[in-house]
C-alpha positions as CSV (number, residue, x, y, z in Angstrom):
1,M,79.6,-15.0,-50.1
2,N,76.9,-16.3,-52.4
3,I,73.6,-15.5,-50.7
4,N,71.7,-17.7,-53.2
5,N,73.4,-20.8,-51.7
6,A,72.4,-19.7,-48.2
7,I,68.8,-19.2,-49.4
8,K,68.7,-22.7,-51.0
9,S,70.2,-24.3,-47.9
10,L,67.6,-22.7,-45.6
11,V,64.7,-23.7,-47.8
12,D,66.1,-27.2,-48.1
13,Y,66.3,-27.4,-44.3
14,A,62.7,-26.2,-43.9
15,V,61.5,-28.9,-46.4
16,R,63.6,-31.6,-44.8
17,E,62.4,-30.8,-41.3
18,R,58.7,-30.6,-42.5
19,L,58.4,-26.9,-41.5
20,I,57.0,-26.4,-45.0
21,E,56.0,-28.7,-47.9
22,T,57.9,-29.2,-51.2
23,E,55.3,-27.2,-53.0
24,D,56.0,-24.2,-50.7
25,R,59.6,-23.8,-52.0
26,I,59.1,-21.0,-54.5
27,Y,56.9,-19.1,-52.1
28,A,59.5,-19.5,-49.4
29,V,62.3,-18.3,-51.6
30,N,60.3,-15.2,-52.7
31,R,59.5,-14.4,-49.1
32,L,63.2,-14.5,-48.2
33,L,64.0,-12.3,-51.1
34,E,61.5,-9.8,-49.9
35,I,63.0,-9.7,-46.4
36,L,66.6,-9.5,-47.9
37,H,65.5,-6.7,-50.3
38,L,66.7,-8.8,-53.3
39,D,64.9,-8.9,-56.6
40,H,66.3,-12.0,-58.2
41,Y,67.5,-15.5,-57.3
42,T,69.5,-18.2,-59.1
43,E,69.4,-21.6,-57.5
44,G,72.7,-23.4,-57.5
45,T,73.0,-27.2,-58.1
46,D,75.6,-27.9,-55.4
47,S,74.3,-29.1,-52.0
48,I,76.0,-27.2,-49.2
49,P,76.2,-29.3,-46.0
50,Y,75.3,-27.5,-42.8
51,S,75.1,-29.3,-39.4
52,S,72.2,-27.2,-38.1
53,V,69.8,-24.4,-38.8
54,E,72.0,-22.1,-36.8
55,D,75.0,-22.9,-39.1
56,I,72.8,-21.9,-42.1
57,L,71.6,-18.7,-40.4
58,E,75.2,-17.8,-39.5
59,K,75.8,-17.4,-43.3
60,F,72.9,-15.0,-43.5
61,R,74.3,-13.1,-40.4
62,Q,77.7,-12.8,-42.0
63,W,76.2,-11.6,-45.3
64,A,74.1,-9.0,-43.4
65,V,77.2,-7.6,-41.7
66,E,79.4,-7.6,-44.9
67,T,76.8,-5.8,-47.0
68,N,75.8,-3.4,-44.2
69,F,72.3,-4.7,-44.3
70,V,72.3,-4.4,-40.5
71,P,73.7,-1.4,-38.5
72,N,76.2,-3.5,-36.6
73,D,77.1,-7.1,-35.7
74,S,75.6,-7.1,-32.1
75,N,73.6,-10.2,-31.1
76,E,70.5,-8.1,-30.6
77,V,70.6,-6.7,-34.1
78,L,71.4,-10.1,-35.8
79,D,68.8,-12.0,-33.7
80,L,66.1,-9.7,-34.9
81,F,67.3,-10.3,-38.5
82,D,67.6,-14.1,-38.5
83,T,64.3,-14.5,-36.5
84,K,62.5,-12.6,-39.3
85,L,64.0,-15.1,-41.8
86,M,62.6,-18.0,-39.8
87,S,59.2,-16.4,-39.7
88,V,58.8,-17.5,-43.4
89,F,58.7,-21.2,-42.3
90,V,56.4,-21.0,-39.3
91,S,52.7,-21.8,-39.6
92,K,50.0,-19.5,-38.4
93,P,49.0,-19.9,-34.7
94,S,45.6,-21.4,-35.7
95,D,47.2,-24.1,-37.9
96,F,49.9,-24.9,-35.3
97,R,47.3,-25.3,-32.5
98,K,45.1,-27.5,-34.7
99,K,48.0,-29.9,-35.1
100,Y,49.0,-29.7,-31.5
101,F,45.5,-30.5,-30.2
102,E,45.1,-33.4,-32.7
103,L,48.2,-34.9,-31.1
104,W,47.1,-34.1,-27.6
105,K,44.0,-36.2,-28.2
106,E,46.3,-39.2,-28.8
107,S,48.4,-38.3,-25.7
108,P,49.8,-35.2,-24.0
109,E,53.3,-36.6,-24.4
110,K,53.0,-36.7,-28.2
111,A,51.7,-33.1,-28.2
112,T,54.5,-31.7,-26.1
113,E,57.1,-33.7,-28.0
114,Y,55.9,-32.2,-31.2
115,Y,55.8,-28.7,-29.7
116,Y,59.2,-28.9,-28.2
117,L,60.8,-30.2,-31.4
118,F,59.1,-27.4,-33.3
119,A,60.6,-24.8,-31.0
120,K,64.0,-26.2,-31.8
121,K,63.5,-26.6,-35.5
122,S,62.2,-23.1,-35.9
123,N,65.3,-21.8,-34.0
124,Y,63.1,-20.3,-31.2
125,I,65.3,-22.5,-29.0
126,R,68.8,-21.8,-30.2
127,E,70.3,-25.1,-29.4
128,Q,73.9,-24.2,-30.1
129,R,73.7,-21.4,-27.6
130,V,72.1,-23.6,-25.0
131,A,74.8,-26.2,-25.6
132,K,77.4,-23.6,-24.4
133,D,76.1,-23.7,-20.9
134,I,78.6,-25.3,-18.5
135,K,77.0,-28.1,-16.5
136,W,78.2,-30.4,-13.8
137,V,76.8,-32.3,-10.7
138,Y,77.8,-31.7,-7.1
139,E,77.3,-34.3,-4.4
140,T,75.8,-33.0,-1.1
141,P,74.4,-34.6,2.1
142,Y,71.0,-33.8,0.6
143,G,71.7,-35.7,-2.7
144,L,73.1,-34.7,-6.0
145,I,72.4,-31.1,-7.2
146,D,72.7,-29.8,-10.8
147,M,75.0,-27.0,-11.4
148,T,75.0,-24.7,-14.5
149,I,76.7,-21.5,-15.6
150,N,74.3,-19.9,-18.0
151,L,75.9,-18.8,-21.2
152,S,72.9,-19.1,-23.5
153,K,71.4,-15.8,-22.6
154,P,73.8,-13.3,-24.4
155,E,74.8,-10.2,-22.5
156,K,73.5,-6.8,-23.8
157,D,75.8,-5.2,-26.3
158,P,76.3,-1.4,-25.5
159,R,75.8,-0.5,-29.1
160,A,72.3,-2.2,-29.1
161,I,71.5,-0.5,-25.8
162,A,72.4,2.9,-27.3
163,L,70.3,2.3,-30.4
164,A,67.3,1.0,-28.4
165,S,67.3,4.0,-26.1
166,K,66.6,6.3,-29.0
167,G,63.1,4.9,-29.5
168,L,62.4,3.5,-26.1
169,N,58.7,3.4,-25.1
170,T,57.5,4.6,-21.7
171,E,56.2,1.9,-19.4
172,S,52.6,2.8,-20.1
173,E,53.1,2.5,-23.8
174,K,55.2,-0.6,-23.8
175,Y,54.0,-3.4,-26.1
176,P,54.1,-6.2,-25.3
177,K,53.9,-5.2,-21.6
178,C,56.5,-7.9,-20.7
179,L,58.3,-10.9,-22.2
180,L,55.6,-13.3,-21.1
181,C,52.5,-11.6,-22.5
182,K,50.5,-13.4,-25.2
183,E,51.1,-10.4,-27.5
184,N,54.7,-11.7,-28.0
185,E,53.4,-14.4,-30.4
186,G,54.6,-13.3,-33.8
187,Y,56.0,-9.9,-32.6
188,A,58.9,-8.6,-34.7
189,G,60.8,-7.4,-31.7
190,R,63.0,-4.4,-31.2
191,L,66.4,-3.7,-29.8
192,D,65.2,-3.8,-26.2
193,H,62.8,-6.7,-26.8
194,P,63.5,-10.0,-28.6
195,A,61.9,-11.0,-31.9
196,R,59.2,-13.6,-31.5
197,Q,58.0,-14.3,-35.1
198,N,58.9,-18.0,-34.6
199,H,57.1,-18.1,-31.3
200,R,53.9,-20.1,-30.8
201,I,51.8,-20.5,-27.7
202,I,49.1,-23.0,-26.6
203,P,45.9,-21.9,-24.9
204,I,44.9,-23.8,-21.8
205,T,42.2,-23.4,-19.1
206,L,43.3,-23.5,-15.4
207,A,40.7,-22.9,-12.7
208,D,38.2,-21.6,-15.3
209,E,40.8,-18.9,-16.4
210,S,42.6,-18.3,-19.7
211,W,46.3,-19.3,-19.5
212,Y,48.9,-20.2,-22.1
213,M,51.8,-22.5,-22.4
214,Q,55.1,-21.9,-24.2
215,Y,58.7,-23.2,-24.0
216,S,61.5,-21.1,-22.6
217,P,64.0,-20.1,-25.3
218,Y,66.8,-20.5,-22.6
219,V,66.0,-24.1,-21.7
220,Y,67.5,-24.7,-18.3
221,Y,66.4,-28.3,-18.3
222,N,64.5,-30.8,-20.6
223,E,61.2,-29.4,-22.0
224,H,61.4,-26.3,-19.8
225,C,58.0,-24.8,-20.3
226,I,56.4,-21.6,-19.0
227,V,52.7,-21.3,-18.3
228,F,51.4,-17.8,-18.0
229,K,48.2,-16.0,-17.4
230,G,46.3,-14.5,-20.4
231,N,46.0,-11.2,-18.6
232,H,49.1,-9.2,-17.5
233,E,48.5,-9.5,-13.8
234,P,51.1,-9.7,-11.0
235,M,52.2,-12.8,-9.2
236,K,50.0,-13.8,-6.3
237,I,50.3,-17.1,-4.4
238,S,47.0,-18.4,-3.0
239,G,44.9,-21.5,-2.9
240,K,43.9,-20.7,-6.4
241,T,47.6,-21.1,-7.4
242,I,47.7,-24.7,-6.1
243,E,44.4,-25.4,-7.9
244,R,45.9,-24.2,-11.2
245,L,49.1,-26.2,-10.7
246,L,47.3,-29.4,-9.9
247,E,44.9,-28.9,-12.9
248,F,48.0,-28.6,-15.1
249,V,49.6,-31.8,-13.9
250,S,46.2,-33.6,-14.2
251,A,46.2,-32.6,-17.9
252,Y,50.0,-33.1,-18.3
253,P,50.9,-35.9,-15.9
254,H,54.4,-36.3,-17.5
255,Y,55.3,-32.8,-16.4
256,M,56.1,-31.2,-13.1
257,I,55.1,-27.5,-12.5
258,G,55.7,-24.9,-9.9
259,S,55.5,-21.2,-9.2
260,N,58.0,-18.7,-8.0
261,A,57.1,-16.9,-4.8
262,D,55.3,-13.6,-5.1
263,L,57.5,-11.3,-3.0
264,P,60.7,-9.5,-3.9
265,I,64.0,-11.2,-2.8
266,V,62.4,-14.6,-2.6
267,G,60.5,-14.3,-5.9
268,G,61.6,-14.8,-9.5
269,S,62.8,-12.3,-12.0
270,I,59.3,-11.4,-13.4
271,L,56.8,-10.6,-10.6
272,T,54.6,-8.4,-12.8
273,H,53.0,-11.3,-14.7
274,D,51.6,-14.4,-13.0
275,H,53.3,-17.5,-14.4
276,F,54.6,-20.9,-13.6
277,Q,57.5,-23.0,-14.8
278,G,57.4,-26.7,-15.6
279,G,58.8,-29.5,-17.7
280,R,59.8,-33.1,-18.2
281,Y,62.6,-33.2,-15.7
282,E,63.3,-34.8,-12.3
283,F,64.9,-32.2,-10.0
284,A,67.1,-33.1,-7.1
285,M,64.5,-31.9,-4.6
286,S,61.9,-34.3,-5.9
287,K,64.3,-37.1,-4.8
288,A,64.9,-35.7,-1.3
289,K,64.3,-38.0,1.7
290,E,60.9,-37.7,3.3
291,Y,60.7,-37.8,7.1
292,D,58.3,-37.2,10.0
293,K,55.3,-38.4,8.0
294,I,51.9,-37.5,9.3
295,P,48.7,-39.0,7.9
296,I,45.7,-36.7,7.7
297,P,42.8,-39.2,7.3
298,A,40.0,-36.5,7.1
299,Y,41.5,-35.3,3.9
300,G,43.1,-38.5,2.6
301,V,46.5,-36.7,2.6
302,E,49.9,-37.6,3.9
303,L,52.2,-34.7,5.2
304,S,55.9,-35.0,5.5
305,K,59.0,-32.9,5.8
306,L,61.9,-33.1,3.3
307,Y,65.5,-33.5,4.1
308,W,66.6,-30.6,1.9
309,P,68.6,-27.4,2.5
310,M,65.4,-25.3,2.3
311,S,62.3,-25.9,4.5
312,V,59.8,-28.0,2.6
313,I,56.5,-29.6,3.4
314,R,55.3,-32.4,1.0
315,L,51.7,-33.4,0.7
316,K,50.5,-36.5,-1.1
317,G,47.1,-37.6,-2.0
318,K,44.7,-38.7,-4.8
319,D,42.0,-36.1,-4.3
320,V,43.0,-32.8,-5.9
321,K,40.3,-30.8,-4.1
322,N,41.5,-32.0,-0.7
323,L,45.1,-31.2,-1.6
324,V,44.1,-27.7,-2.5
325,K,42.2,-27.3,0.8
326,V,45.2,-28.5,2.9
327,S,47.7,-26.4,0.9
328,E,45.5,-23.4,1.3
329,L,45.2,-23.9,5.0
330,I,49.0,-24.3,5.4
331,L,49.5,-21.1,3.3
332,S,47.0,-19.1,5.4
333,I,48.7,-20.2,8.6
334,W,52.2,-19.5,7.3
335,K,51.3,-16.0,6.0
336,N,50.7,-14.9,9.6
337,Y,53.0,-17.3,11.5
338,E,55.8,-16.0,13.6
339,D,58.6,-17.6,15.6
340,H,61.0,-15.0,17.0
341,Q,63.4,-17.6,18.3
342,V,64.4,-18.3,14.7
343,G,63.9,-14.9,13.3
344,I,60.6,-15.5,11.5
345,I,58.4,-12.4,11.5
346,S,55.5,-12.3,9.2
347,K,54.9,-8.6,8.7
348,S,56.6,-5.2,9.1
349,G,53.7,-2.8,9.3
350,D,51.7,-3.6,6.2
351,T,54.6,-5.3,4.4
352,E,54.2,-9.1,4.2
353,H,57.3,-11.3,4.6
354,N,55.9,-14.9,4.6
355,T,55.0,-16.7,1.4
356,I,55.7,-20.0,-0.3
357,T,57.2,-21.5,-3.5
358,P,54.8,-24.3,-4.5
359,I,55.6,-27.3,-6.8
360,T,53.3,-30.0,-8.0
361,R,53.7,-33.4,-9.8
362,F,52.0,-36.7,-10.4
363,R,54.0,-39.7,-9.3
364,N,53.2,-43.3,-8.4
365,N,49.5,-42.6,-9.0
366,L,49.5,-39.8,-6.4
367,F,49.5,-36.1,-6.7
368,E,52.3,-34.3,-4.8
369,V,52.4,-30.7,-3.6
370,D,55.7,-29.4,-2.3
371,L,55.4,-26.2,-0.3
372,I,58.8,-24.4,0.2
373,L,58.5,-21.9,3.1
374,R,59.9,-18.5,2.3
375,N,60.5,-15.2,4.2
376,N,61.9,-12.1,2.6
377,R,62.7,-10.0,5.7
378,T,65.8,-7.8,5.8
379,D,67.7,-6.1,8.7
380,E,70.8,-4.0,9.2
381,Q,73.1,-7.1,9.3
382,H,71.4,-8.6,6.3
383,P,70.4,-5.8,3.9
384,F,69.9,-8.3,1.0
385,G,67.7,-10.6,3.0
386,I,67.9,-12.6,6.2
387,F,66.9,-15.8,4.4
388,H,68.9,-15.1,1.2
389,S,72.4,-15.7,-0.1
390,Q,74.7,-14.3,2.6
391,E,77.3,-11.7,1.6
392,E,80.2,-14.1,1.9
393,Y,78.8,-16.0,-1.1
394,H,77.9,-13.0,-3.3
395,H,81.1,-13.4,-5.3
396,I,79.5,-16.6,-6.7
397,K,75.8,-15.9,-6.3
398,R,73.9,-12.9,-5.1
399,E,70.8,-13.0,-7.3
400,N,67.3,-14.1,-6.1
401,I,66.9,-17.8,-5.5
402,G,63.8,-18.7,-7.4
403,L,61.8,-21.8,-8.2
404,I,64.4,-23.6,-10.4
405,E,67.2,-23.1,-7.9
406,C,65.0,-24.1,-4.9
407,L,64.5,-27.4,-6.7
408,G,68.3,-28.0,-6.8
409,L,69.4,-26.6,-10.2
410,A,71.8,-23.8,-9.9
411,V,71.6,-21.1,-12.6
412,L,74.9,-19.1,-12.1
413,P,76.0,-15.9,-13.9
414,A,78.0,-16.2,-17.1
415,R,80.8,-14.1,-15.6
416,L,82.0,-17.1,-13.6
417,R,83.4,-18.9,-16.6
418,D,85.9,-16.2,-17.4
419,E,86.5,-15.4,-13.8
420,M,87.3,-19.0,-12.8
421,N,89.5,-19.4,-15.9
422,L,91.6,-16.4,-14.9
423,L,91.5,-17.3,-11.2
424,K,93.0,-20.7,-11.7
425,Q,96.0,-19.1,-13.5
426,F,96.8,-16.9,-10.6
427,M,96.2,-19.7,-8.1
428,F,98.6,-22.0,-10.0
429,K,101.3,-19.4,-9.5
430,K,100.1,-18.9,-5.9
431,D,99.8,-15.2,-6.7
432,L,97.3,-14.2,-4.0
433,E,98.5,-10.6,-4.1
434,G,97.7,-10.5,-7.8
435,I,94.2,-11.8,-7.1
436,Y,93.5,-9.2,-4.4
437,S,94.8,-6.4,-6.6
438,N,92.8,-7.5,-9.7
439,E,89.6,-5.5,-10.2
440,I,87.7,-8.6,-11.5
441,L,89.1,-11.2,-9.2
442,N,89.5,-9.5,-5.8
443,K,86.0,-10.5,-4.8
444,H,87.2,-14.1,-5.0
445,G,90.3,-13.4,-2.8
446,H,89.3,-15.1,0.4
447,F,87.7,-18.0,-1.6
448,A,91.0,-18.6,-3.4
449,R,93.1,-18.2,-0.2
450,R,91.1,-20.9,1.6
451,I,91.3,-23.4,-1.2
452,L,95.1,-22.9,-1.6
453,D,95.6,-23.2,2.2
454,E,93.7,-26.5,2.2
455,N,95.0,-28.2,-0.9
456,Q,98.1,-28.9,-3.0
457,F,97.8,-28.7,-6.8
458,S,100.1,-30.0,-9.6
459,S,98.2,-28.4,-12.6
460,E,95.7,-25.8,-13.6
461,E,93.3,-28.6,-14.5
462,E,93.3,-29.8,-10.9
463,I,92.6,-26.2,-9.7
464,E,89.8,-25.8,-12.1
465,A,88.1,-29.1,-11.0
466,K,88.4,-28.0,-7.4
467,L,87.0,-24.5,-8.1
468,Y,83.9,-26.0,-9.7
469,D,83.5,-28.4,-6.8
470,E,83.8,-25.4,-4.4
471,I,81.2,-23.5,-6.4
472,G,78.8,-26.4,-5.9
473,Y,79.5,-26.2,-2.1
474,V,78.8,-22.5,-2.2
475,F,75.5,-23.1,-3.9
476,M,74.5,-25.7,-1.3
477,K,75.3,-23.1,1.4
478,V,73.2,-20.5,-0.4
479,L,70.2,-22.9,-0.4
480,E,70.8,-23.4,3.3
481,N,70.9,-19.6,3.8
482,C,67.4,-19.5,2.2
483,G,65.9,-22.1,4.4
484,V,63.8,-20.5,7.1
485,Y,64.4,-23.5,9.4
486,K,68.1,-24.4,9.6
487,K,69.4,-28.0,9.6
488,D,70.4,-27.9,13.3
489,N,68.7,-28.8,16.5
490,D,67.0,-25.4,17.0
491,G,65.9,-25.3,13.4
492,E,64.3,-28.8,13.6
493,K,62.5,-28.0,16.8
494,A,61.2,-24.7,15.3
495,F,60.0,-26.5,12.1
496,Q,58.2,-29.1,14.3
497,R,56.5,-26.3,16.2
498,F,55.0,-25.1,12.9
499,I,54.0,-28.6,11.8
500,E,52.2,-29.0,15.1
501,V,50.2,-25.8,14.5
502,I,49.3,-27.2,11.1
503,H,48.2,-30.5,12.5
504,E,46.2,-28.9,15.2
505,N,44.3,-26.8,12.6
506,L,43.7,-29.8,10.3
507,S,42.3,-31.8,13.1
508,K,39.6,-29.3,13.9
């Protein structure tokens, strides 16, 4: 292939999308030549149409493999390569932030729209990969929930793992310390750490502390942002957490934001660096029915429960400080609260079990704080967690249920696409024996048997539709598993006992 045509196309793209100006063309070409180890360039006259920056970069990736410019064609290797190419067109952090804050003075919406579009134009968000995610909606008694099978996060290639292991740093030497650290901005990456030359972060102050905002490269929903602490410090839920979250939505009222819990099993995937997740999206939980509303006049706050598979307390009010006070009080009570009738034990020796997953938003001229009650205790019958996805559902989902999924957006493993595609073929032939004897599918055996016993199918398409519907049902049941107070008579009575303890303390 003619690499000159690819160079021209990428520079044309950058000018067209205003990543660079027309007078930057020659400079950009020369920077690309430097990266490609080429010493000359002849610009063609033909315009080569490409539908996206990823299509253009694919030409570079093909060239790199064909010419042995890269050691192999694994995603890890090629992502490091094409991100380095895009670094040519990305402005310095100081220039980027200057533009961002100029727009923020006009409105926070304009600033975040500019930032989000930049993340896509610079290929930090790889839109074609994100578009591969399988998405559907499942109707539950609690409302519609969003279902996704995440295909945008490529699985590790064994060749890249082998190469990376040769120069792997020890934990104490690791730089950046994690994927969230501010030191990722502009980092070239390595085989065990993604390249971030096209990554820009925005400094913000929350509760008089240095924090930063960025977008997730694997956007699970619209404008999926991550807000992370400037220092690499572990997750810790406290009244300060609520204060930070409410300060954020005060500055960005068009965004919701929340935090994963701070304990294993019920927490997110990165507990070593304090961070939040937000964005411009209305999650299913935000639309859940409120019931048993209790006014708290002394604080100007209304408290209610949510009809949701997990156990959620919602607070509403206009005064941020009072919302923080009430939230902090609820958290302090919950941290030490026990109800043995429903299996809630707050500590095992010095090990804490009770925590919360908090979410905040600004809606209808009121601030809202949702507190999802979590408990991470295990026992012999439930080694993965008493209030966690139970073993009968592990064939679909066994990973932690974090913030995003608590809110009603399932993020399911990529393996399910191929497994369901293969499963429907066996099910159409009613070959249960083949399913049980298949190393990949045997975990779905009871699942498939029940569906075949209860339904008649005339095509593989009908089976596929039913399988995805049943996956939605499983995810709903997983959320119910994670609820500390079950949606039955005993659960509701126990939830009300906790509410009465809160009310009693707030009335003092």
